[in-house]
N, C-alpha and C positions, 0 to 999 in steps of 0.2 A: 810166640806160640800161644795158642788159646788154652787157657787153664780150664779143664773140665769142671772143676769145683765152682767156678764162677757162674756156671749155668744152672747149678742145682737149686739155689734159692729162686731163680726166675722160673724154674720148672714148677715149683710148688705155687708160685704166684699165678702161673697160667692155669693150674688146676683150680685155683680159687676163682679165676675168671670163667672157666668152663662150668663150674658148679653154679655160679650166678646166672650164666646164660641158659643153662639147662633149666634153672628155676623159672625163668621167664617163659621158656617154651612149654614147661609143664603147666603153668598158669593158663597159657593160651589154649592148651588141650584139655583144660578142666581138671587137672590132677593137682589140686591145691596142697594136699598133704605131702606129695612128692616134692613139690616146690619148696615147702617149708623145710624138709629134711635136706634138700640140696643147699639151701642157704646156711644151714647149720654145718654141713660138711665144708662149705667155703670158709667158715670160721676156723675150722681145724687146719686147713691148708694155709690160711693167713697167719696163724700162730707159728706154724712150722717154717714158713719162708723167712720170717724175721729171725727166729732162733737159729736156723741153719746159717744164715748170712753172718750173724755175729759170731757164731762158733767157728766158722771157717775163715773169718776175717775178710769176707767178700762183700761187705756193705758198699754200695755205690749210689751216686745220685740218680743214675738210670734206674736202678732197682727200686729206689724210693718213689720216683715218679710213676713207674710202671705199677707198683703196688697200689698207689693211691687211685689210679685210673681203674684198676680191677676192683678195688674196694667200692668205688662209686657204683659200679655195675652190681656187685654181689650184695652190698649192704645198703645201697641207696635206691637204685631203680627197681631191682627185683623185689625187695620187701614192700615197696610202695605199690607196685602193681598187684602183688599178692593180696595185701590188705584191702586194696580197692575192690578187686573182684570178689573177695570173700565177704566184705561187709559194707564198705563205704560207698559203693556205687548206688546204694539206696538213697543217698543224700544228693545225688546229682552233681551239680557244679561244686557245691560245698565239699563233697567227698573227694573229687579229683584234685581240687585246689589244696586240700589238706595233705594229700599224698605228694603233690608237687612241693609243698612247703617242706615236708620231711626230706625229700630228695635234695632240695636246695640246701637245707641245713647240713646234710651229710657232705655235700660238695664244699660248703664253706668250712666245715669242721676239718676236712682233709687238707684244704688249702692253708688254713691256719697252722695245722700241724707241720706241714712241709716248710713253711716260712720260719718256724721256730724250732726246727729239728736240731739245729746246732746247739741249742740250749739244753744242757744235760739236767734232767729232772727225774725224780723217782715217782712222778705222777702224771696223769693225763689231765689236760685242761678241757673240760667238757666230757660228756659221756662218749666213750669210744664208739665209732660207727659199727664195728662188729656186734657190740652189745645192743645197740639199737635195732640192728637187723635180727639178732637172736630173739629179742623181745617180741617183735611182730611175728616172726616165723613160728616160734614156740607157742605163742598165743593161738595162732591158727591151728596148729597141730593138736593142741590140748582141747580146744573147743570142738574140733572135728571128731576127736577121739570120744568125747562124752556124748556128742550128738544132740543133746538137749540144750538149746540156747535160751537164756533169759530174755524177756521182752525188751530190756534196755541194752542188749548186747551191742547193737550198732552204735548207739550214742556213747557208750562206754569206750568203745574202740576209737571213735572219733576224738574223744577227749584225750585218750592215751597217746594218739598220734601227735597231737599238739604238745603234750607234755614232753614226750621224747624229743620232738623237734627242738624245743627250747633247751633241753638238757644237753643236746649235741653241741650247741654254740654258746652255752652258758659258761661263766667263769668257775663253775663248780668243779672241784678237783677230785679225780678218781685214782686210786692206787694202781700202779702199772705192774707191780710184782716182778719187774725186770731185775732188781737187785737181790731178789731172794736167793740165798745160797744155802744148800743143805749140807750141814756138817756131817762128817763120817759117823760121829757118835749118834746122830739123829736119824740116820738113814733107815734104821729098822722101824722107828715109830712112824716115819713118813710112809713106809711100805704098808704098815698096818692101817694107817689112815686112808691110803689109796684103795686098799682092798675093801674097807668099810664103805667108802664112797661108791665104789663100783657095785657093791652088793645092794646098796640103797637105790642107786640110779637104775639098776637092772629091773627093779620091780615095776617101775613106770617111768621110762626115760623122758618122755615129753614133759610130764609134771615136774620131774627133778630139774630139768634144764630151765623150765620157766621159773621155778622157785629160785634157782641159783641166779638167774638174770635179774629177777626182782630184788633179791638181797643185794646184789652188786649195785643196782641202780639206786637203792636207798642208802647204800654205804657212802656215796659221794658227798652229800651234805654233811654227814658226821665227820668224814675225813677232812673236809674243808674247814670245819670248825676247829678240828684238832690242829691243823696247820696254822690257822689264824691265832689260836691260843698260844702255840709254841713261839710264833713270831712276836707276839705281844710280850711274852715272857722274856725272850732274848733281847728285845728292844728295851724293856724295863731294866734288865741287868746291865746293858750297855750304857744307858743313861745314868745308872747308879754309879758305875765305874768312873764316868766322866765327872760327875758331881764330887766324888771322893778325891779325884785327882786335883780338881779346882780348889777344894777345901784344903788339901795338903799344901798346895802351892801358895795359897793365901797365908797359911800359918807360917810357912818358911819366910815369906816376905816380911811378915810382922816381926819376926825374930831379928 
């Protein structure tokens, strides 16, 4: 008998795909801001499908593969087309090749994630593809909102596309926040924090989203250094214990 709960995560994954597909159609019709918001909505659905699958215990290989294919559309193809039409088409071949590079890096990032999905880690290796899509989408929304573009806007966006493409496939580690658990005694303070964030974001949602994505993107290198430092410290402690054991063994043999 078919379990209806098994369909719920895939339903949200399909909404993710629908949002990405709508974003592409919106770009074709010249509605770039709508396309940007559609990509951001796709991120919301992408967050929910994974959370719901883990909560209901309905995680499956099919769901993982389906989610990756939808992510390629929503966070790979759609943002690449959006940023190309918005800015990079002025560079001609160099512009669409940069967009292709971004899309290819998203595909490679997702493939690498699927291969290593059985390895339980509390971090992502490389910038998550939703964050890359959010970066480009929110950038388009913010620049369209203010209306006045600096003369170096196109060159800046071209450089940013190359940087994000590298971060997607880089070994830089980003926190996943999957293991974050709110204790009952802390729930009130998290509620206050949520209301505060909601109030701040409500003043100018596009700027808030872009600022959050930039902070998360910059967090990766610092988080990687933290993990490297912790690993070096643990390795040093381990070597110290081995040296102490050898010294004790040598003393015992001399006796």
